[in-house]
C-alpha positions as CSV (number, residue, x, y, z in Angstrom):
1,X,0.0,0.0,0.0
2,X,2.8,2.4,0.9
3,X,4.5,1.8,-2.5
4,X,1.3,2.5,-4.4
5,X,0.6,5.6,-2.4
6,X,4.2,6.8,-2.9
7,X,3.9,6.2,-6.7
8,X,0.7,8.2,-6.7
9,X,2.3,11.1,-5.0
10,X,5.2,11.1,-7.4
11,X,2.8,11.1,-10.3
12,X,0.8,14.0,-8.9
13,X,4.0,15.9,-8.2
14,X,5.1,15.3,-11.8
15,X,1.7,16.6,-13.0
16,X,2.1,19.7,-10.8
17,X,5.5,20.5,-12.3
18,X,4.1,20.1,-15.8
19,X,1.2,22.5,-15.1
20,X,3.5,25.1,-13.6
21,X,5.8,24.8,-16.6
22,X,2.9,25.4,-19.0
23,X,1.7,28.4,-16.9
24,X,5.2,29.9,-16.8
25,X,5.5,29.4,-20.5
26,X,2.3,31.4,-21.1
27,X,3.5,34.3,-19.0
28,X,6.9,34.3,-20.7
29,X,5.4,34.3,-24.2
30,X,2.9,37.1,-23.4
31,X,5.5,39.1,-21.5
32,X,8.0,39.0,-24.4
33,X,5.3,40.0,-26.8
34,X,4.3,43.0,-24.7
35,X,7.9,44.1,-24.6
36,X,8.3,43.6,-28.3
37,X,5.2,45.7,-28.9
38,X,6.9,48.7,-27.2
39,X,9.5,48.6,-30.0
40,X,6.7,49.2,-32.6
41,X,5.5,52.4,-31.0
42,X,6.4,55.3,-33.3
43,X,4.9,57.7,-35.8
44,X,1.5,55.9,-35.9
45,X,1.2,56.0,-32.1
46,X,2.0,59.7,-32.1
47,X,-0.5,60.4,-34.9
48,X,-3.1,58.5,-32.9
49,X,-2.5,60.6,-29.8
50,X,-2.6,63.8,-31.8
51,X,-5.8,62.8,-33.6
52,X,-7.6,62.0,-30.3
53,X,-6.5,65.3,-28.7
54,X,-7.6,67.3,-31.8
55,X,-10.9,65.5,-32.1
56,X,-14.1,67.2,-31.2
57,X,-15.9,63.9,-30.9
58,X,-15.4,60.6,-29.0
59,X,-13.4,57.5,-29.4
60,X,-15.5,54.6,-30.6
61,X,-14.0,51.1,-30.2
62,X,-15.2,48.1,-32.1
63,X,-14.2,44.5,-32.2
64,X,-15.8,41.0,-32.0
65,X,-15.2,38.0,-29.8
66,X,-12.2,38.3,-27.5
67,X,-11.1,41.5,-29.3
68,X,-14.5,43.0,-28.4
69,X,-14.0,42.2,-24.7
70,X,-10.6,43.9,-24.8
71,X,-12.2,46.8,-26.7
72,X,-14.8,47.3,-23.9
73,X,-12.0,47.5,-21.3
74,X,-10.0,50.1,-23.3
75,X,-13.2,52.2,-23.9
76,X,-13.9,52.1,-20.1
77,X,-10.3,53.1,-19.3
78,X,-10.3,56.0,-21.7
79,X,-13.7,57.3,-20.5
80,X,-12.6,57.2,-16.9
81,X,-9.5,59.3,-17.6
82,X,-10.9,62.2,-19.6
83,X,-11.3,60.8,-23.1
84,X,-15.0,60.1,-23.8
85,X,-15.3,56.7,-25.3
86,X,-17.7,53.9,-26.0
87,X,-17.8,50.4,-27.4
88,X,-19.7,49.5,-30.6
89,X,-20.5,45.9,-31.3
90,X,-20.1,45.3,-35.1
91,X,-23.3,43.3,-35.3
92,X,-25.3,46.0,-33.6
93,X,-23.7,48.6,-35.8
94,X,-25.3,47.0,-38.9
95,X,-28.7,47.4,-37.3
96,X,-28.8,51.0,-36.3
97,X,-26.0,51.6,-33.8
98,X,-23.9,53.2,-36.4
99,X,-26.0,56.2,-35.5
100,X,-23.7,56.8,-32.5
101,X,-20.8,57.6,-34.8
102,X,-20.3,61.2,-36.2
103,X,-17.7,62.6,-38.6
104,X,-15.9,64.1,-35.6
105,X,-15.3,60.7,-33.9
106,X,-12.4,58.3,-34.1
107,X,-13.1,54.7,-34.6
108,X,-10.7,52.0,-33.4
109,X,-11.2,48.7,-35.2
110,X,-9.5,45.8,-33.3
111,X,-8.7,42.6,-35.3
112,X,-5.4,40.7,-34.8
113,X,-5.7,39.1,-38.2
114,X,-7.0,42.2,-39.9
115,X,-9.4,40.0,-41.8
116,X,-12.5,39.9,-39.5
117,X,-15.4,40.1,-41.9
118,X,-17.8,41.8,-39.5
119,X,-15.4,44.7,-39.1
120,X,-14.4,44.9,-42.7
121,X,-18.1,45.1,-43.8
122,X,-18.6,47.9,-41.3
123,X,-15.8,50.1,-42.5
124,X,-17.4,51.4,-45.7
125,X,-20.3,52.8,-43.7
126,X,-18.0,54.4,-41.2
127,X,-16.0,56.0,-44.1
128,X,-19.3,57.5,-45.5
129,X,-20.0,59.0,-42.1
130,X,-16.5,60.6,-42.2
131,X,-15.0,59.3,-39.0
132,X,-11.3,58.6,-38.7
133,X,-10.5,54.9,-38.7
134,X,-7.6,53.5,-36.7
135,X,-6.9,49.8,-37.0
136,X,-5.3,47.8,-34.2
137,X,-3.9,44.7,-35.8
138,X,-1.0,42.3,-36.0
139,X,-1.1,42.1,-39.8
140,X,0.2,45.2,-41.6
141,X,-0.8,43.8,-44.9
142,X,-4.3,42.9,-44.0
143,X,-7.4,44.4,-45.7
144,X,-8.3,46.2,-42.5
145,X,-4.8,47.9,-42.4
146,X,-5.1,49.0,-46.0
147,X,-8.4,50.8,-45.5
148,X,-7.5,52.5,-42.2
149,X,-6.3,56.0,-41.8
150,X,-3.8,55.0,-39.1
151,X,-2.5,51.5,-38.3
152,X,-1.4,50.5,-34.8
153,X,0.7,47.4,-35.3
154,X,0.7,45.1,-32.3
155,X,3.3,42.6,-33.6
156,X,3.6,39.3,-35.4
157,X,3.7,36.6,-32.8
158,X,2.2,33.2,-31.8
159,X,-0.6,32.7,-29.3
160,X,0.4,31.3,-25.9
161,X,-1.5,28.0,-26.3
162,X,0.4,25.1,-27.8
163,X,-1.8,25.0,-31.0
164,X,-1.5,28.8,-31.6
165,X,-5.3,29.0,-31.7
166,X,-6.7,30.8,-28.7
167,X,-6.5,34.6,-28.5
168,X,-4.1,35.0,-25.6
169,X,-0.9,36.8,-26.6
170,X,-2.8,38.9,-29.1
171,X,-5.4,40.1,-26.6
172,X,-2.8,40.7,-23.9
173,X,-0.7,42.9,-26.2
174,X,-3.8,44.8,-27.4
175,X,-4.9,45.4,-23.8
176,X,-1.4,46.7,-23.0
177,X,-1.4,49.0,-26.0
178,X,-4.8,50.3,-24.9
179,X,-3.3,51.0,-21.5
180,X,-0.4,52.8,-23.1
181,X,-2.8,55.0,-25.1
182,X,-4.8,55.8,-22.0
183,X,-1.8,56.8,-19.9
184,X,-0.2,58.8,-22.7
185,X,-3.4,60.8,-23.1
186,X,-3.6,61.3,-19.4
187,X,-0.1,62.9,-19.5
188,X,-0.9,65.0,-22.5
189,X,-4.2,66.2,-20.9
190,X,-2.5,66.8,-17.6
191,X,-5.2,64.7,-16.1
192,X,-5.3,65.2,-12.3
193,X,-6.3,62.8,-9.5
194,X,-9.1,65.3,-8.7
195,X,-10.5,64.9,-12.2
196,X,-10.4,61.1,-11.8
197,X,-12.3,61.5,-8.5
198,X,-15.1,63.4,-10.2
199,X,-15.5,60.6,-12.7
200,X,-15.4,57.9,-9.9
201,X,-17.6,59.4,-7.2
202,X,-18.2,56.1,-5.5
203,X,-14.6,54.9,-5.5
204,X,-12.2,55.1,-2.5
205,X,-9.9,57.4,-4.4
206,X,-12.8,59.9,-4.9
207,X,-13.5,59.7,-1.2
208,X,-9.9,60.4,-0.3
209,X,-9.8,63.4,-2.6
210,X,-13.2,64.9,-2.1
211,X,-15.0,63.7,1.1
212,X,-14.7,66.1,3.9
213,X,-14.9,65.2,7.6
214,X,-18.0,67.4,8.0
215,X,-19.8,65.3,5.3
216,X,-19.8,62.4,7.7
217,X,-21.6,64.2,10.4
218,X,-25.4,64.4,11.0
219,X,-26.0,68.0,12.1
220,X,-26.7,68.7,15.8
221,X,-26.8,65.0,16.5
222,X,-23.1,64.9,15.9
223,X,-22.2,68.0,17.9
224,X,-22.4,67.4,21.7
225,X,-21.2,70.6,23.5
226,X,-21.0,71.7,27.2
227,X,-19.7,74.9,28.8
228,X,-16.6,74.7,30.8
229,X,-18.5,75.2,34.0
230,X,-20.7,72.2,33.5
231,X,-20.3,69.3,35.8
232,X,-18.9,65.8,35.3
233,X,-22.4,64.4,35.9
234,X,-23.7,66.5,33.0
235,X,-20.8,65.3,30.8
236,X,-21.7,61.7,31.6
237,X,-25.4,62.4,30.6
238,X,-24.4,64.1,27.4
239,X,-21.9,61.4,26.3
240,X,-24.5,58.7,27.0
241,X,-27.2,60.7,25.1
242,X,-25.2,61.4,21.9
243,X,-23.4,58.0,21.9
244,X,-20.3,59.5,20.1
245,X,-17.8,58.7,22.8
246,X,-17.1,62.2,23.9
247,X,-18.3,65.8,24.4
248,X,-16.7,69.1,23.3
249,X,-16.1,71.7,26.1
250,X,-16.3,75.4,25.2
251,X,-15.4,78.6,26.9
252,X,-17.6,81.6,27.5
253,X,-17.2,82.6,23.8
254,X,-18.2,79.2,22.5
255,X,-14.7,78.4,21.4
256,X,-13.3,74.9,21.9
257,X,-11.2,74.7,25.0
258,X,-11.3,71.0,26.0
259,X,-12.9,67.6,25.6
260,X,-14.1,64.7,27.7
261,X,-14.1,61.3,26.1
262,X,-15.0,57.8,27.1
263,X,-11.3,57.1,27.7
264,X,-11.1,60.2,29.9
265,X,-14.1,59.0,31.9
266,X,-12.5,55.7,32.6
267,X,-9.2,57.2,33.7
268,X,-10.9,59.8,35.9
269,X,-13.0,57.2,37.7
270,X,-10.0,54.9,38.1
271,X,-8.0,57.6,39.9
272,X,-10.9,59.0,41.9
273,X,-10.8,58.1,45.7
274,X,-13.8,60.1,46.9
275,X,-17.6,59.6,46.6
276,X,-19.4,59.3,43.3
277,X,-21.6,62.3,44.3
278,X,-18.5,64.5,44.7
279,X,-17.2,63.4,41.4
280,X,-20.4,64.1,39.6
281,X,-20.4,67.7,41.0
282,X,-16.9,68.6,39.9
283,X,-16.8,71.1,37.0
284,X,-15.2,70.1,33.8
285,X,-12.5,72.8,33.8
286,X,-10.6,70.6,36.3
287,X,-11.2,67.2,34.6
288,X,-11.2,67.9,30.8
289,X,-8.3,67.3,28.4
290,X,-7.4,70.9,27.6
291,X,-6.6,72.3,24.2
292,X,-7.5,69.0,22.4
293,X,-6.5,68.0,18.9
294,X,-9.0,69.4,16.5
295,X,-9.6,69.7,12.7
296,X,-11.2,72.3,10.5
297,X,-14.7,71.6,9.2
298,X,-13.3,71.5,5.6
299,X,-10.6,68.9,6.5
300,X,-10.6,65.9,4.2
301,X,-11.9,62.8,5.9
302,X,-8.7,60.9,5.1
303,X,-6.6,63.6,6.6
304,X,-8.8,63.5,9.7
305,X,-8.2,59.8,10.0
306,X,-4.4,60.3,9.8
307,X,-4.6,63.0,12.6
308,X,-6.5,60.6,14.8
309,X,-4.2,57.6,14.2
310,X,-1.0,59.5,14.6
311,X,-1.9,61.5,17.7
312,X,0.6,61.3,20.5
313,X,0.9,59.9,23.1
314,X,-1.9,57.6,21.9
315,X,-4.4,57.5,19.0
316,X,-7.8,59.2,19.6
317,X,-11.2,57.8,19.0
318,X,-13.1,61.1,18.5
319,X,-12.0,64.4,16.9
320,X,-13.7,67.8,17.3
321,X,-14.4,69.7,14.1
322,X,-14.4,73.5,14.4
323,X,-15.3,76.4,12.2
324,X,-13.1,79.4,11.3
325,X,-13.8,80.9,14.8
326,X,-12.7,77.7,16.6
327,X,-16.3,76.9,17.5
328,X,-17.3,73.2,17.5
329,X,-19.5,72.1,14.6
330,X,-19.3,68.4,15.2
331,X,-17.5,65.4,16.8
332,X,-16.1,63.0,14.3
333,X,-16.0,59.4,15.5
334,X,-13.5,56.9,14.2
335,X,-16.4,54.6,13.3
336,X,-17.8,57.2,11.0
337,X,-14.6,57.0,8.9
338,X,-14.6,53.2,9.0
339,X,-18.3,53.1,7.9
340,X,-17.4,55.4,5.0
341,X,-14.9,52.8,3.8
342,X,-11.7,54.2,5.3
343,X,-9.4,51.7,6.9
344,X,-8.1,52.2,10.4
345,X,-4.9,50.6,11.6
346,X,-5.8,51.1,15.3
347,X,-8.7,50.6,17.6
348,X,-8.7,54.1,19.1
349,X,-8.8,54.6,22.8
């Protein structure tokens, strides 16, 4: 039995090595092809960039099968980085969707062979509309290349599968070429992270660039405030009522002068050696944390999180937000930031 089991393990180990060799071979083939494609970038690529920048229309990308899937991704990347773009399925184009194309648009036709009949049949109609046609192909001598205004050559290479059949290397190179176009256009347009955030309002990058700490608060429900002459008992009541883990303390002019947090309450009670009634009657000016860390109401939420986590001697769990006159407008809780999608590296205090 042990011999049979050992032989089975050896067989499985041999199969694993074979699978890894195949997988590595695929990555090596595709990697070499992408590097080789970089050598083909030249005048045609520059003409493409200039044509897009000068265009008053959009970029329309078309392809079928696997090329179509890649085309959709390229269109999405361009649209999200300041170059309005959409994908047109060739079959739908024959049945009315050509109406999305105008003479000011630039149409990318993706076909590795350059002989895809659905695309070739579509080109005459696109030419009648007057749009610029750019082919993305691995065959410079193809019919598609000959009828295009600009040809982006992806390279003459084999696919990564052993039979040279499945679109693998060709789609990878086309995708990488699309990424290079996208990034080059971003540079030429001086596309800023703030612009990216506007186009990605639900993404974390957008939140980091646009979401203010004040946006996370809920009006007066997020702004517990007591005067400096209030008692510890009143502070306990307020902290319990608002459930924010603290209360801002203000001077006679309404400016922030201190704070009492859940952590402060625990530390005060731990050190107190008199009656509870005496503790509840003490005014906050002798118990509060004076001159607490604070942030302006317009502070970005991500920056507020950094302030809370890097506070010394220990991170803080709640952060007062103040207006231009240093008057509290809210108390930001670490949980508000976490619920908004920001990741905290500490558990507060």
